VEXDREN-2710 file (C-alpha; in Angstrom, 1 decimal):
% VEXDREN-2710
k/r/px/py/pz
1/MET/203.6/80.5/5.1
2/LYS/205.4/83.0/7.3
3/SER/202.7/85.6/6.7
4/SER/200.0/83.2/7.7
5/ARG/201.8/82.3/11.0
6/LEU/202.3/86.0/11.7
7/LEU/198.6/86.7/11.2
8/VAL/197.7/83.8/13.6
9/LEU/200.1/85.2/16.1
10/VAL/198.7/88.7/15.9
11/LEU/195.1/87.5/16.2
12/GLY/196.1/85.4/19.2
13/LEU/197.7/88.3/20.9
14/ILE/194.6/90.5/20.3
15/LEU/192.3/87.9/21.9
16/MET/194.7/87.3/24.8
17/SER/194.7/91.0/25.5
18/GLY/191.0/91.1/25.8
19/ALA/190.5/93.4/22.9
20/THR/187.6/92.9/20.6
21/LEU/187.7/92.6/16.8
22/PRO/185.6/95.1/14.8
23/ALA/182.2/93.9/14.0
24/PHE/181.7/92.9/10.3
25/ALA/178.0/93.9/10.2
26/GLN/176.8/97.4/11.0
27/GLU/174.1/98.0/13.6
28/PRO/170.7/97.1/12.2
29/ASP/169.4/100.7/12.8
30/ALA/172.5/102.4/11.4
31/PRO/171.5/105.3/9.2
32/ARG/172.1/105.0/5.4
33/PRO/175.0/107.3/4.5
34/ILE/174.0/108.0/0.9
35/ALA/170.8/108.4/-1.1
36/ALA/169.2/105.1/-2.1
37/LEU/169.4/103.5/-5.6
38/ASP/166.2/103.6/-7.5
39/SER/165.7/99.9/-8.2
40/VAL/163.0/97.2/-7.5
41/TRP/165.5/94.4/-7.6
42/MET/166.8/93.3/-4.2
43/GLU/170.1/92.0/-5.5
44/GLN/170.9/95.4/-6.8
45/LEU/170.2/97.1/-3.5
46/THR/172.2/97.3/-0.3
47/TRP/170.8/95.8/2.9
48/MET/170.1/99.4/4.2
49/GLU/168.2/100.3/1.1
50/ILE/166.0/97.2/1.4
51/ARG/165.5/97.9/5.1
52/ASP/164.4/101.4/4.5
53/ALA/162.2/100.5/1.5
54/ILE/160.3/98.0/3.7
55/ALA/159.9/100.6/6.4
56/SER/158.6/103.1/3.8
57/GLY/155.8/100.7/2.7
58/LYS/157.3/98.4/0.1
59/THR/156.0/95.4/1.9
60/THR/155.1/93.2/-1.1
61/ALA/157.7/90.9/-2.5
62/PHE/157.7/89.1/-5.8
63/ILE/159.1/85.6/-6.3
64/LEU/159.4/85.1/-10.1
65/THR/160.3/81.7/-11.6
66/GLY/161.7/81.1/-15.1
67/GLY/163.7/78.3/-16.5
68/VAL/166.4/77.3/-19.0
69/GLU/165.4/75.0/-21.8
70/ALA/165.7/74.2/-25.5
71/ASN/163.8/76.9/-27.5
72/GLY/164.7/76.4/-31.1
73/PRO/167.7/77.8/-33.0
74/TYR/166.9/81.5/-32.7
75/ILE/166.2/82.4/-29.0
76/PRO/168.2/81.7/-25.9
77/THR/167.6/78.9/-23.4
78/GLY/166.8/81.5/-20.7
79/LYS/164.0/83.1/-22.6
80/HIS/161.6/82.9/-19.6
81/ASN/164.2/84.7/-17.4
82/TYR/164.7/87.5/-19.9
83/VAL/160.9/88.0/-20.2
84/LEU/160.6/88.1/-16.4
85/GLU/163.3/90.8/-16.1
86/ALA/161.1/93.1/-18.2
87/ALA/157.8/92.0/-16.9
88/GLY/158.9/92.0/-13.2
89/GLU/160.2/95.5/-13.5
90/ALA/157.1/96.8/-15.2
91/MET/154.7/95.2/-12.6
92/ALA/156.7/96.3/-9.6
93/ARG/156.9/99.9/-10.9
94/ARG/153.1/99.9/-11.7
95/LEU/152.2/98.7/-8.2
96/GLY/154.7/100.9/-6.5
97/ASN/155.2/99.0/-3.2
98/VAL/157.1/95.9/-4.5
99/LEU/160.6/94.6/-4.3
100/ILE/161.7/91.5/-6.3
101/VAL/164.1/88.8/-5.1
102/PRO/166.5/87.3/-7.6
103/ILE/164.6/85.3/-10.3
104/LEU/164.5/81.6/-9.7
105/ARG/166.0/80.7/-13.0
106/TYR/165.4/76.9/-13.1
107/GLU/162.3/74.8/-13.6
108/PRO/161.3/71.6/-11.8
109/GLY/162.0/68.4/-13.7
110/GLN/164.1/65.2/-13.7
111/PRO/167.8/66.1/-13.5
112/ALA/169.0/62.6/-14.5
113/THR/167.1/62.8/-17.8
114/SER/167.7/66.4/-18.6
115/THR/169.8/65.7/-21.6
116/SER/169.0/68.7/-23.8
117/PRO/172.1/71.0/-24.0
118/GLY/171.7/73.9/-21.6
119/SER/168.6/72.6/-19.8
120/VAL/169.2/72.6/-16.1
121/VAL/166.3/71.5/-13.8
122/LEU/165.7/70.9/-10.1
123/SER/163.9/67.9/-8.7
124/ASP/160.4/68.6/-7.5
125/ALA/161.4/68.3/-3.9
126/THR/164.4/70.6/-4.3
127/TYR/162.3/73.1/-6.3
128/LYS/159.6/73.3/-3.7
129/ALA/162.1/73.5/-0.9
130/VAL/163.8/76.4/-2.6
131/LEU/160.5/78.3/-3.0
132/THR/159.6/77.5/0.6
133/ASP/162.9/78.8/1.9
134/MET/162.7/82.0/-0.3
135/ALA/159.2/82.8/0.9
136/THR/160.1/82.1/4.5
137/SER/163.1/84.3/4.4
138/LEU/160.9/87.2/3.0
139/LYS/158.4/86.6/5.8
140/ALA/161.1/86.8/8.4
141/GLN/162.3/90.2/7.0
142/GLY/158.8/91.7/7.4
143/PHE/157.2/91.5/4.0
144/LYS/153.4/91.5/4.3
145/ASN/152.5/90.0/1.0
146/ILE/154.6/87.5/-1.0
147/VAL/153.5/86.9/-4.6
148/LEU/154.6/84.0/-6.8
149/MET/154.4/84.1/-10.6
150/GLY/156.1/82.0/-13.2
151/ASP/156.8/82.4/-16.9
152/SER/157.0/78.7/-17.7
153/GLY/154.1/76.3/-17.7
154/GLY/156.2/73.6/-15.8
155/ASN/156.5/75.9/-12.8
156/GLN/152.8/76.6/-12.1
157/THR/151.7/73.5/-10.2
158/ARG/154.7/73.5/-7.8
159/MET/154.3/77.2/-7.1
160/GLU/150.6/76.6/-6.3
161/GLU/151.4/73.7/-4.0
162/VAL/154.0/75.7/-2.0
163/THR/151.5/78.6/-1.7
164/GLU/148.8/76.3/-0.4
165/THR/151.1/74.7/2.1
166/LEU/152.5/78.0/3.5
167/SER/149.1/79.6/3.5
168/ALA/147.9/76.8/5.8
169/GLN/151.0/77.2/8.1
170/TRP/151.3/81.0/8.4
171/ASP/149.2/83.5/10.3
172/SER/147.8/85.5/7.4
173/GLU/147.4/88.6/9.7
174/SER/151.2/89.1/9.5
175/THR/152.2/87.7/6.1
176/ALA/150.1/86.3/3.3
177/ILE/151.4/84.4/0.3
178/HIS/149.7/84.5/-3.1
179/PHE/150.0/82.4/-6.3
180/VAL/149.0/84.5/-9.3
181/PRO/148.4/82.2/-12.3
182/GLU/146.9/85.1/-14.4
183/TYR/150.4/86.3/-15.4
184/TYR/151.1/83.0/-17.2
185/ALA/147.6/82.5/-18.4
186/THR/147.6/85.8/-20.3
187/LYS/150.0/84.2/-22.9
188/ARG/147.1/82.2/-24.2
189/ILE/145.0/85.3/-24.7
190/ILE/147.8/86.9/-26.7
191/ASP/148.3/83.8/-28.8
192/GLU/144.6/83.1/-29.4
193/GLU/143.1/86.6/-29.5
194/THR/145.6/89.5/-29.6
195/ILE/148.0/88.4/-32.3
196/PRO/145.3/86.9/-34.6
197/GLY/143.3/90.2/-34.0
198/LEU/146.2/92.0/-35.7
199/GLY/145.8/89.8/-38.8
200/ILE/148.8/87.7/-37.9
201/VAL/148.2/84.0/-38.3
202/GLU/151.1/81.7/-37.4
203/GLU/151.9/78.3/-38.9
204/PRO/153.8/76.5/-36.1
205/GLU/157.1/75.2/-37.2
206/GLY/157.6/72.9/-34.2
207/LEU/160.5/75.0/-32.8
208/HIS/159.1/75.8/-29.3
209/ASP/159.2/79.4/-30.4
210/SER/156.5/81.9/-31.5
211/TYR/156.0/85.4/-32.8
212/ARG/154.7/86.4/-29.4
213/ILE/157.9/85.5/-27.5
214/THR/160.1/86.8/-30.3
215/SER/158.4/90.2/-30.3
216/VAL/158.6/90.5/-26.5
217/LEU/162.3/89.6/-26.4
218/LEU/163.1/92.0/-29.2
219/ALA/161.1/94.8/-27.6
220/ALA/162.6/94.2/-24.1
221/HIS/166.2/93.3/-24.9
222/GLY/167.0/94.4/-28.4
223/PRO/167.9/92.6/-31.7
224/LYS/171.0/90.7/-30.4
225/ILE/169.0/88.4/-28.1
226/ILE/166.9/87.0/-31.1
227/ARG/169.9/86.9/-33.4
228/PHE/168.3/89.4/-35.7
229/ASP/171.3/90.2/-37.8
230/GLN/172.3/86.6/-38.2
231/ARG/168.8/85.7/-39.2
232/VAL/168.6/88.4/-41.8
233/ALA/171.9/87.3/-43.3
234/ALA/170.7/83.7/-43.5
235/GLY/167.3/84.6/-44.8
236/LYS/165.6/83.4/-41.6
237/ALA/164.1/86.6/-40.3
238/SER/160.7/85.0/-39.6
239/ILE/159.0/82.7/-37.2
240/ASN/156.1/80.4/-37.9
241/GLY/155.7/82.0/-41.3
242/ILE/155.6/85.6/-39.9
243/SER/158.3/88.1/-40.8
244/ILE/160.1/89.9/-37.9
245/ASN/161.3/92.5/-40.4
246/PRO/161.0/95.5/-40.2
247/PRO/162.0/95.3/-36.5
248/ASP/160.1/98.4/-35.5
249/LYS/156.8/96.8/-36.3
250/THR/157.7/93.7/-34.3
251/ILE/159.0/95.8/-31.4
252/GLU/155.7/97.7/-31.3
253/ILE/153.7/94.5/-31.1
254/GLY/156.1/93.1/-28.5
255/LYS/155.4/96.2/-26.3
256/LYS/151.7/95.7/-26.6
257/ASN/152.0/92.0/-25.7
258/MET/154.0/92.9/-22.6
259/GLU/151.6/95.6/-21.6
260/LEU/148.7/93.2/-21.8
261/ARG/150.5/90.7/-19.6
262/VAL/151.4/93.4/-17.1
263/ASP/147.8/94.7/-17.0
264/HIS/146.3/91.3/-16.3
265/ALA/148.8/90.4/-13.7
266/VAL/148.7/93.7/-11.8
267/ALA/144.9/93.5/-11.7
268/ALA/145.1/89.9/-10.3
269/ILE/147.7/90.9/-7.7
270/GLU/145.6/93.8/-6.5
271/LYS/142.6/91.6/-6.3
272/ALA/144.4/88.9/-4.3
273/ILE/145.9/91.4/-1.9
274/GLY/142.7/93.3/-1.6
275/LYS/140.8/90.2/-0.8
276/ARG/143.3/89.4/2.0
277/SER/142.8/92.9/3.5
278/SER/139.0/92.5/3.2
279/ASP/139.1/89.1/5.0
280/GLN/141.2/90.6/7.8
281/ARG/138.6/93.4/8.3
282/ASN/135.8/90.9/8.5
END
């Protein structure tokens, strides 16, 4: 208590004397004192690193949406978020001019009826408001293109609605917003063409799980995330009738699956941004 009173007294004397307290934030144009971290994730960067990255041409921002939900007994509730960590990094590196905001890790839904353990959802109104505020913040910081992509099917419609609303409100000559459904849609190509083309035919077990997602998680994050050791010990090292052992084979397929998604998404992003540039010239 005495120390608190002393602090108040000292601050009061400083203010009465006309002295100024040191500013908390540095000047917006202050030079960066050290080399920048090599990262595409804004939450890992300092404000100076983000400022300088934008100034150097990294003027495209990704808003990626995942979710937490029941996914069967072998993979985590946050599978979509884990996939996005790998996919987002790969897409941003491929394009070269991208920074990524923290992943929106929740899906739209009905909070009052979200009774499955671990499933946390946002109401439609809240979800759209969060996306709107995220995009608007990025526009204010000077990003020229804002790209929305989601790893969960439940996110697609709301992202598209927010994109349409903001596109109508914004002056596209300064900032454009794009919804890229191709990232999510590629999952169907993998399930219906790529994996069967490898001679792998799944028999769904009704677990909200698949060989595709298992292979991608294993390739991106290692065996722990899919409980590989525990599954081997329990004689459960398979999904939908397909063995995930040996892991090297599954990892190789997972890498191919991820590469296909990245290829399709990057092509769609470049097309969307290129169309915007063409429209401006015309």
